[in-house]
mmJSON file of the N, C-alpha and C atoms, coordinates in Angstrom:
{"data_MODEL":{"atom_site":{
"group_PDB":["ATOM","ATOM","ATOM","ATOM","ATOM","ATOM","ATOM","ATOM","ATOM","ATOM","ATOM","ATOM","ATOM","ATOM","ATOM","ATOM","ATOM","ATOM","ATOM","ATOM","ATOM","ATOM","ATOM","ATOM","ATOM","ATOM","ATOM","ATOM","ATOM","ATOM","ATOM","ATOM","ATOM","ATOM","ATOM","ATOM","ATOM","ATOM","ATOM","ATOM","ATOM","ATOM","ATOM","ATOM","ATOM","ATOM","ATOM","ATOM","ATOM","ATOM","ATOM","ATOM","ATOM","ATOM","ATOM","ATOM","ATOM","ATOM","ATOM","ATOM","ATOM","ATOM","ATOM","ATOM","ATOM","ATOM","ATOM","ATOM","ATOM","ATOM","ATOM","ATOM","ATOM","ATOM","ATOM","ATOM","ATOM","ATOM","ATOM","ATOM","ATOM","ATOM","ATOM","ATOM","ATOM","ATOM","ATOM","ATOM","ATOM","ATOM","ATOM","ATOM","ATOM","ATOM","ATOM","ATOM","ATOM","ATOM","ATOM","ATOM","ATOM","ATOM","ATOM","ATOM","ATOM","ATOM","ATOM","ATOM","ATOM","ATOM","ATOM","ATOM","ATOM","ATOM","ATOM","ATOM","ATOM","ATOM","ATOM","ATOM","ATOM","ATOM","ATOM","ATOM","ATOM","ATOM","ATOM","ATOM","ATOM","ATOM","ATOM","ATOM","ATOM","ATOM","ATOM","ATOM","ATOM","ATOM","ATOM","ATOM","ATOM","ATOM","ATOM","ATOM","ATOM","ATOM","ATOM","ATOM","ATOM","ATOM","ATOM","ATOM","ATOM","ATOM","ATOM","ATOM","ATOM","ATOM","ATOM","ATOM","ATOM","ATOM","ATOM","ATOM","ATOM"],
"id":[1,2,3,4,5,6,7,8,9,10,11,12,13,14,15,16,17,18,19,20,21,22,23,24,25,26,27,28,29,30,31,32,33,34,35,36,37,38,39,40,41,42,43,44,45,46,47,48,49,50,51,52,53,54,55,56,57,58,59,60,61,62,63,64,65,66,67,68,69,70,71,72,73,74,75,76,77,78,79,80,81,82,83,84,85,86,87,88,89,90,91,92,93,94,95,96,97,98,99,100,101,102,103,104,105,106,107,108,109,110,111,112,113,114,115,116,117,118,119,120,121,122,123,124,125,126,127,128,129,130,131,132,133,134,135,136,137,138,139,140,141,142,143,144,145,146,147,148,149,150,151,152,153,154,155,156,157,158,159,160,161,162,163,164,165],
"type_symbol":["N","C","C","N","C","C","N","C","C","N","C","C","N","C","C","N","C","C","N","C","C","N","C","C","N","C","C","N","C","C","N","C","C","N","C","C","N","C","C","N","C","C","N","C","C","N","C","C","N","C","C","N","C","C","N","C","C","N","C","C","N","C","C","N","C","C","N","C","C","N","C","C","N","C","C","N","C","C","N","C","C","N","C","C","N","C","C","N","C","C","N","C","C","N","C","C","N","C","C","N","C","C","N","C","C","N","C","C","N","C","C","N","C","C","N","C","C","N","C","C","N","C","C","N","C","C","N","C","C","N","C","C","N","C","C","N","C","C","N","C","C","N","C","C","N","C","C","N","C","C","N","C","C","N","C","C","N","C","C","N","C","C","N","C","C"],
"label_atom_id":["N","CA","C","N","CA","C","N","CA","C","N","CA","C","N","CA","C","N","CA","C","N","CA","C","N","CA","C","N","CA","C","N","CA","C","N","CA","C","N","CA","C","N","CA","C","N","CA","C","N","CA","C","N","CA","C","N","CA","C","N","CA","C","N","CA","C","N","CA","C","N","CA","C","N","CA","C","N","CA","C","N","CA","C","N","CA","C","N","CA","C","N","CA","C","N","CA","C","N","CA","C","N","CA","C","N","CA","C","N","CA","C","N","CA","C","N","CA","C","N","CA","C","N","CA","C","N","CA","C","N","CA","C","N","CA","C","N","CA","C","N","CA","C","N","CA","C","N","CA","C","N","CA","C","N","CA","C","N","CA","C","N","CA","C","N","CA","C","N","CA","C","N","CA","C","N","CA","C","N","CA","C","N","CA","C","N","CA","C","N","CA","C"],
"label_alt_id":[null,null,null,null,null,null,null,null,null,null,null,null,null,null,null,null,null,null,null,null,null,null,null,null,null,null,null,null,null,null,null,null,null,null,null,null,null,null,null,null,null,null,null,null,null,null,null,null,null,null,null,null,null,null,null,null,null,null,null,null,null,null,null,null,null,null,null,null,null,null,null,null,null,null,null,null,null,null,null,null,null,null,null,null,null,null,null,null,null,null,null,null,null,null,null,null,null,null,null,null,null,null,null,null,null,null,null,null,null,null,null,null,null,null,null,null,null,null,null,null,null,null,null,null,null,null,null,null,null,null,null,null,null,null,null,null,null,null,null,null,null,null,null,null,null,null,null,null,null,null,null,null,null,null,null,null,null,null,null,null,null,null,null,null,null],
"label_comp_id":["MET","MET","MET","ALA","ALA","ALA","VAL","VAL","VAL","ALA","ALA","ALA","PRO","PRO","PRO","GLY","GLY","GLY","HIS","HIS","HIS","ALA","ALA","ALA","ASP","ASP","ASP","ASP","ASP","ASP","GLY","GLY","GLY","PRO","PRO","PRO","ASP","ASP","ASP","ARG","ARG","ARG","GLU","GLU","GLU","VAL","VAL","VAL","ILE","ILE","ILE","GLY","GLY","GLY","SER","SER","SER","LEU","LEU","LEU","ASP","ASP","ASP","ASP","ASP","ASP","ALA","ALA","ALA","ASP","ASP","ASP","ASP","ASP","ASP","ARG","ARG","ARG","GLU","GLU","GLU","SER","SER","SER","TYR","TYR","TYR","VAL","VAL","VAL","ILE","ILE","ILE","ALA","ALA","ALA","ASP","ASP","ASP","ILE","ILE","ILE","ALA","ALA","ALA","THR","THR","THR","GLU","GLU","GLU","GLU","GLU","GLU","ALA","ALA","ALA","TRP","TRP","TRP","VAL","VAL","VAL","SER","SER","SER","ILE","ILE","ILE","ASP","ASP","ASP","ALA","ALA","ALA","GLU","GLU","GLU","GLU","GLU","GLU","ALA","ALA","ALA","PRO","PRO","PRO","ASP","ASP","ASP","LEU","LEU","LEU","GLU","GLU","GLU","ASP","ASP","ASP","MET","MET","MET","ARG","ARG","ARG"],
"label_asym_id":["A","A","A","A","A","A","A","A","A","A","A","A","A","A","A","A","A","A","A","A","A","A","A","A","A","A","A","A","A","A","A","A","A","A","A","A","A","A","A","A","A","A","A","A","A","A","A","A","A","A","A","A","A","A","A","A","A","A","A","A","A","A","A","A","A","A","A","A","A","A","A","A","A","A","A","A","A","A","A","A","A","A","A","A","A","A","A","A","A","A","A","A","A","A","A","A","A","A","A","A","A","A","A","A","A","A","A","A","A","A","A","A","A","A","A","A","A","A","A","A","A","A","A","A","A","A","A","A","A","A","A","A","A","A","A","A","A","A","A","A","A","A","A","A","A","A","A","A","A","A","A","A","A","A","A","A","A","A","A","A","A","A","A","A","A"],
"label_entity_id":["1","1","1","1","1","1","1","1","1","1","1","1","1","1","1","1","1","1","1","1","1","1","1","1","1","1","1","1","1","1","1","1","1","1","1","1","1","1","1","1","1","1","1","1","1","1","1","1","1","1","1","1","1","1","1","1","1","1","1","1","1","1","1","1","1","1","1","1","1","1","1","1","1","1","1","1","1","1","1","1","1","1","1","1","1","1","1","1","1","1","1","1","1","1","1","1","1","1","1","1","1","1","1","1","1","1","1","1","1","1","1","1","1","1","1","1","1","1","1","1","1","1","1","1","1","1","1","1","1","1","1","1","1","1","1","1","1","1","1","1","1","1","1","1","1","1","1","1","1","1","1","1","1","1","1","1","1","1","1","1","1","1","1","1","1"],
"label_seq_id":[1,1,1,2,2,2,3,3,3,4,4,4,5,5,5,6,6,6,7,7,7,8,8,8,9,9,9,10,10,10,11,11,11,12,12,12,13,13,13,14,14,14,15,15,15,16,16,16,17,17,17,18,18,18,19,19,19,20,20,20,21,21,21,22,22,22,23,23,23,24,24,24,25,25,25,26,26,26,27,27,27,28,28,28,29,29,29,30,30,30,31,31,31,32,32,32,33,33,33,34,34,34,35,35,35,36,36,36,37,37,37,38,38,38,39,39,39,40,40,40,41,41,41,42,42,42,43,43,43,44,44,44,45,45,45,46,46,46,47,47,47,48,48,48,49,49,49,50,50,50,51,51,51,52,52,52,53,53,53,54,54,54,55,55,55],
"pdbx_PDB_ins_code":[null,null,null,null,null,null,null,null,null,null,null,null,null,null,null,null,null,null,null,null,null,null,null,null,null,null,null,null,null,null,null,null,null,null,null,null,null,null,null,null,null,null,null,null,null,null,null,null,null,null,null,null,null,null,null,null,null,null,null,null,null,null,null,null,null,null,null,null,null,null,null,null,null,null,null,null,null,null,null,null,null,null,null,null,null,null,null,null,null,null,null,null,null,null,null,null,null,null,null,null,null,null,null,null,null,null,null,null,null,null,null,null,null,null,null,null,null,null,null,null,null,null,null,null,null,null,null,null,null,null,null,null,null,null,null,null,null,null,null,null,null,null,null,null,null,null,null,null,null,null,null,null,null,null,null,null,null,null,null,null,null,null,null,null,null],
"Cartn_x":[-48.878,-47.755,-48.144,-47.888,-48.151,-46.866,-46.984,-45.798,-46.149,-45.284,-45.424,-44.158,-44.272,-43.074,-42.47,-41.161,-40.449,-39.706,-38.699,-37.89,-36.885,-36.59,-35.643,-34.19,-33.965,-32.608,-31.892,-30.695,-29.901,-28.825,-29.169,-28.217,-27.606,-26.67,-25.929,-26.759,-27.962,-28.79,-29.658,-29.463,-30.264,-29.957,-31.002,-30.853,-31.971,-31.635,-32.621,-32.572,-33.763,-33.874,-34.941,-34.888,-35.911,-36.477,-37.767,-38.413,-39.624,-39.967,-41.218,-42.274,-43.466,-44.57,-45.763,-46.371,-47.509,-48.827,-48.956,-50.19,-51.306,-52.521,-53.7,-53.726,-53.23,-53.239,-52.56,-51.616,-50.896,-49.456,-48.523,-47.117,-46.594,-45.98,-45.418,-43.942,-43.178,-41.782,-41.761,-41.216,-41.206,-39.767,-39.502,-38.221,-38.514,-37.769,-38.048,-36.764,-36.816,-35.751,-36.244,-35.721,-36.246,-35.807,-34.925,-34.513,-35.452,-36.368,-37.292,-38.717,-39.556,-40.94,-41.672,-42.441,-43.271,-42.472,-41.25,-40.44,-40.33,-41.307,-41.31,-41.995,-41.751,-42.416,-42.611,-43.708,-43.94,-44.438,-44.244,-44.677,-45.075,-46.016,-46.359,-45.089,-44.893,-43.673,-43.439,-44.502,-44.357,-43.818,-44.023,-43.572,-42.171,-41.666,-40.37,-39.234,-38.205,-37.066,-36.289,-35.657,-34.825,-33.532,-33.281,-32.127,-30.795,-30.719,-29.488,-29.213,-30.259,-30.087,-29.618,-29.84,-29.47,-28.006,-27.31,-25.908,-25.003],
"Cartn_y":[2.03,2.933,4.253,5.343,6.674,7.247,7.882,8.474,9.87,10.816,12.166,12.457,12.573,12.789,14.159,14.229,15.499,15.727,16.542,16.804,15.685,15.341,14.269,14.73,16.021,16.567,16.01,15.492,14.973,15.963,17.228,18.285,18.167,19.048,18.984,19.355,19.879,20.304,19.188,17.973,16.852,16.595,16.375,15.957,14.962,13.674,12.61,12.089,11.987,11.497,10.414,9.612,8.623,8.9,8.635,8.941,8.045,7.78,7.104,8.159,7.973,8.916,8.135,8.603,7.886,8.631,9.336,10.061,9.074,9.474,8.677,7.323,7.26,6.02,4.852,5.133,4.099,4.539,3.681,4.043,3.763,4.769,4.661,5.029,4.424,4.796,5.699,6.898,7.9,8.204,8.226,8.668,9.923,11.0,12.272,13.006,13.716,14.654,16.011,16.469,17.697,18.959,18.821,19.967,20.188,19.246,19.331,19.184,20.122,20.085,18.886,18.209,17.072,15.869,15.673,14.523,13.55,12.605,11.655,10.359,9.317,8.034,7.436,6.695,6.084,4.654,3.872,2.482,2.186,1.262,0.861,0.426,0.883,0.599,-0.909,-1.68,-3.135,-3.767,-3.124,-3.626,-3.142,-2.139,-1.531,-2.526,-2.478,-3.387,-3.023,-4.007,-3.788,-3.092,-1.905,-1.13,-1.824,-2.558,-3.294,-4.377,-4.988,-6.009,-5.429,-4.13,-3.485,-3.032,-3.084,-2.643,-3.597],
"Cartn_z":[-89.597,-89.461,-90.112,-89.412,-89.947,-90.508,-91.665,-92.295,-92.783,-92.492,-93.028,-93.826,-95.145,-95.961,-95.758,-95.8,-95.713,-97.006,-96.975,-98.158,-98.347,-99.578,-99.877,-99.764,-99.587,-99.491,-98.262,-98.443,-97.329,-96.925,-96.829,-96.522,-95.136,-94.818,-93.56,-92.332,-92.517,-91.386,-90.813,-91.269,-90.771,-89.308,-88.52,-87.13,-86.838,-86.915,-86.756,-85.321,-84.719,-83.347,-83.273,-82.228,-81.938,-80.56,-80.38,-79.111,-78.914,-77.659,-77.34,-77.071,-77.635,-77.49,-76.965,-75.888,-75.316,-75.515,-76.608,-76.926,-77.277,-77.067,-77.416,-76.719,-75.484,-74.692,-75.386,-76.278,-77.011,-77.146,-76.799,-76.883,-78.289,-78.888,-80.23,-80.2,-81.095,-81.293,-82.516,-82.368,-83.435,-83.831,-85.129,-85.666,-86.472,-86.189,-86.844,-87.193,-88.312,-88.681,-88.197,-87.064,-86.468,-87.204,-88.186,-88.989,-90.177,-90.41,-91.539,-91.032,-91.355,-90.916,-91.524,-90.711,-91.129,-91.651,-91.176,-91.604,-90.437,-90.345,-89.251,-89.679,-88.911,-89.103,-87.711,-87.5,-86.193,-86.366,-85.301,-85.261,-83.82,-83.614,-82.253,-81.54,-80.32,-79.571,-79.433,-79.307,-79.178,-80.46,-81.598,-82.89,-83.266,-82.55,-82.879,-82.641,-83.488,-83.286,-82.031,-81.445,-80.278,-80.728,-80.205,-80.652,-80.35,-79.258,-78.946,-79.989,-80.521,-81.56,-82.876,-83.076,-84.338,-84.358,-83.224,-83.169,-83.857],
"occupancy":[1.0,1.0,1.0,1.0,1.0,1.0,1.0,1.0,1.0,1.0,1.0,1.0,1.0,1.0,1.0,1.0,1.0,1.0,1.0,1.0,1.0,1.0,1.0,1.0,1.0,1.0,1.0,1.0,1.0,1.0,1.0,1.0,1.0,1.0,1.0,1.0,1.0,1.0,1.0,1.0,1.0,1.0,1.0,1.0,1.0,1.0,1.0,1.0,1.0,1.0,1.0,1.0,1.0,1.0,1.0,1.0,1.0,1.0,1.0,1.0,1.0,1.0,1.0,1.0,1.0,1.0,1.0,1.0,1.0,1.0,1.0,1.0,1.0,1.0,1.0,1.0,1.0,1.0,1.0,1.0,1.0,1.0,1.0,1.0,1.0,1.0,1.0,1.0,1.0,1.0,1.0,1.0,1.0,1.0,1.0,1.0,1.0,1.0,1.0,1.0,1.0,1.0,1.0,1.0,1.0,1.0,1.0,1.0,1.0,1.0,1.0,1.0,1.0,1.0,1.0,1.0,1.0,1.0,1.0,1.0,1.0,1.0,1.0,1.0,1.0,1.0,1.0,1.0,1.0,1.0,1.0,1.0,1.0,1.0,1.0,1.0,1.0,1.0,1.0,1.0,1.0,1.0,1.0,1.0,1.0,1.0,1.0,1.0,1.0,1.0,1.0,1.0,1.0,1.0,1.0,1.0,1.0,1.0,1.0,1.0,1.0,1.0,1.0,1.0,1.0],
"B_iso_or_equiv":[0.0,0.0,0.0,0.0,0.0,0.0,0.0,0.0,0.0,0.0,0.0,0.0,0.0,0.0,0.0,0.0,0.0,0.0,0.0,0.0,0.0,0.0,0.0,0.0,0.0,0.0,0.0,0.0,0.0,0.0,0.0,0.0,0.0,0.0,0.0,0.0,0.0,0.0,0.0,0.0,0.0,0.0,0.0,0.0,0.0,0.0,0.0,0.0,0.0,0.0,0.0,0.0,0.0,0.0,0.0,0.0,0.0,0.0,0.0,0.0,0.0,0.0,0.0,0.0,0.0,0.0,0.0,0.0,0.0,0.0,0.0,0.0,0.0,0.0,0.0,0.0,0.0,0.0,0.0,0.0,0.0,0.0,0.0,0.0,0.0,0.0,0.0,0.0,0.0,0.0,0.0,0.0,0.0,0.0,0.0,0.0,0.0,0.0,0.0,0.0,0.0,0.0,0.0,0.0,0.0,0.0,0.0,0.0,0.0,0.0,0.0,0.0,0.0,0.0,0.0,0.0,0.0,0.0,0.0,0.0,0.0,0.0,0.0,0.0,0.0,0.0,0.0,0.0,0.0,0.0,0.0,0.0,0.0,0.0,0.0,0.0,0.0,0.0,0.0,0.0,0.0,0.0,0.0,0.0,0.0,0.0,0.0,0.0,0.0,0.0,0.0,0.0,0.0,0.0,0.0,0.0,0.0,0.0,0.0,0.0,0.0,0.0,0.0,0.0,0.0],
"pdbx_formal_charge":[null,null,null,null,null,null,null,null,null,null,null,null,null,null,null,null,null,null,null,null,null,null,null,null,null,null,null,null,null,null,null,null,null,null,null,null,null,null,null,null,null,null,null,null,null,null,null,null,null,null,null,null,null,null,null,null,null,null,null,null,null,null,null,null,null,null,null,null,null,null,null,null,null,null,null,null,null,null,null,null,null,null,null,null,null,null,null,null,null,null,null,null,null,null,null,null,null,null,null,null,null,null,null,null,null,null,null,null,null,null,null,null,null,null,null,null,null,null,null,null,null,null,null,null,null,null,null,null,null,null,null,null,null,null,null,null,null,null,null,null,null,null,null,null,null,null,null,null,null,null,null,null,null,null,null,null,null,null,null,null,null,null,null,null,null],
"auth_seq_id":[1,1,1,2,2,2,3,3,3,4,4,4,5,5,5,6,6,6,7,7,7,8,8,8,9,9,9,10,10,10,11,11,11,12,12,12,13,13,13,14,14,14,15,15,15,16,16,16,17,17,17,18,18,18,19,19,19,20,20,20,21,21,21,22,22,22,23,23,23,24,24,24,25,25,25,26,26,26,27,27,27,28,28,28,29,29,29,30,30,30,31,31,31,32,32,32,33,33,33,34,34,34,35,35,35,36,36,36,37,37,37,38,38,38,39,39,39,40,40,40,41,41,41,42,42,42,43,43,43,44,44,44,45,45,45,46,46,46,47,47,47,48,48,48,49,49,49,50,50,50,51,51,51,52,52,52,53,53,53,54,54,54,55,55,55],
"auth_comp_id":["MET","MET","MET","ALA","ALA","ALA","VAL","VAL","VAL","ALA","ALA","ALA","PRO","PRO","PRO","GLY","GLY","GLY","HIS","HIS","HIS","ALA","ALA","ALA","ASP","ASP","ASP","ASP","ASP","ASP","GLY","GLY","GLY","PRO","PRO","PRO","ASP","ASP","ASP","ARG","ARG","ARG","GLU","GLU","GLU","VAL","VAL","VAL","ILE","ILE","ILE","GLY","GLY","GLY","SER","SER","SER","LEU","LEU","LEU","ASP","ASP","ASP","ASP","ASP","ASP","ALA","ALA","ALA","ASP","ASP","ASP","ASP","ASP","ASP","ARG","ARG","ARG","GLU","GLU","GLU","SER","SER","SER","TYR","TYR","TYR","VAL","VAL","VAL","ILE","ILE","ILE","ALA","ALA","ALA","ASP","ASP","ASP","ILE","ILE","ILE","ALA","ALA","ALA","THR","THR","THR","GLU","GLU","GLU","GLU","GLU","GLU","ALA","ALA","ALA","TRP","TRP","TRP","VAL","VAL","VAL","SER","SER","SER","ILE","ILE","ILE","ASP","ASP","ASP","ALA","ALA","ALA","GLU","GLU","GLU","GLU","GLU","GLU","ALA","ALA","ALA","PRO","PRO","PRO","ASP","ASP","ASP","LEU","LEU","LEU","GLU","GLU","GLU","ASP","ASP","ASP","MET","MET","MET","ARG","ARG","ARG"],
"auth_asym_id":["A","A","A","A","A","A","A","A","A","A","A","A","A","A","A","A","A","A","A","A","A","A","A","A","A","A","A","A","A","A","A","A","A","A","A","A","A","A","A","A","A","A","A","A","A","A","A","A","A","A","A","A","A","A","A","A","A","A","A","A","A","A","A","A","A","A","A","A","A","A","A","A","A","A","A","A","A","A","A","A","A","A","A","A","A","A","A","A","A","A","A","A","A","A","A","A","A","A","A","A","A","A","A","A","A","A","A","A","A","A","A","A","A","A","A","A","A","A","A","A","A","A","A","A","A","A","A","A","A","A","A","A","A","A","A","A","A","A","A","A","A","A","A","A","A","A","A","A","A","A","A","A","A","A","A","A","A","A","A","A","A","A","A","A","A"],
"auth_atom_id":["N","CA","C","N","CA","C","N","CA","C","N","CA","C","N","CA","C","N","CA","C","N","CA","C","N","CA","C","N","CA","C","N","CA","C","N","CA","C","N","CA","C","N","CA","C","N","CA","C","N","CA","C","N","CA","C","N","CA","C","N","CA","C","N","CA","C","N","CA","C","N","CA","C","N","CA","C","N","CA","C","N","CA","C","N","CA","C","N","CA","C","N","CA","C","N","CA","C","N","CA","C","N","CA","C","N","CA","C","N","CA","C","N","CA","C","N","CA","C","N","CA","C","N","CA","C","N","CA","C","N","CA","C","N","CA","C","N","CA","C","N","CA","C","N","CA","C","N","CA","C","N","CA","C","N","CA","C","N","CA","C","N","CA","C","N","CA","C","N","CA","C","N","CA","C","N","CA","C","N","CA","C","N","CA","C","N","CA","C","N","CA","C"],
"pdbx_PDB_model_num":[1,1,1,1,1,1,1,1,1,1,1,1,1,1,1,1,1,1,1,1,1,1,1,1,1,1,1,1,1,1,1,1,1,1,1,1,1,1,1,1,1,1,1,1,1,1,1,1,1,1,1,1,1,1,1,1,1,1,1,1,1,1,1,1,1,1,1,1,1,1,1,1,1,1,1,1,1,1,1,1,1,1,1,1,1,1,1,1,1,1,1,1,1,1,1,1,1,1,1,1,1,1,1,1,1,1,1,1,1,1,1,1,1,1,1,1,1,1,1,1,1,1,1,1,1,1,1,1,1,1,1,1,1,1,1,1,1,1,1,1,1,1,1,1,1,1,1,1,1,1,1,1,1,1,1,1,1,1,1,1,1,1,1,1,1]
}}}
């Protein structure tokens, strides 16, 4: 799992999204705070939890 730390501030400008990325011939699930530079985490898409199960 790759992790890039961002700021720990939980201010009102947070905008967290999830996305599938197929770079490097490997599909990854990425979660990122797009309001903060370098604030993301990724996991192999096959290892990612099923979002319907998390509801």
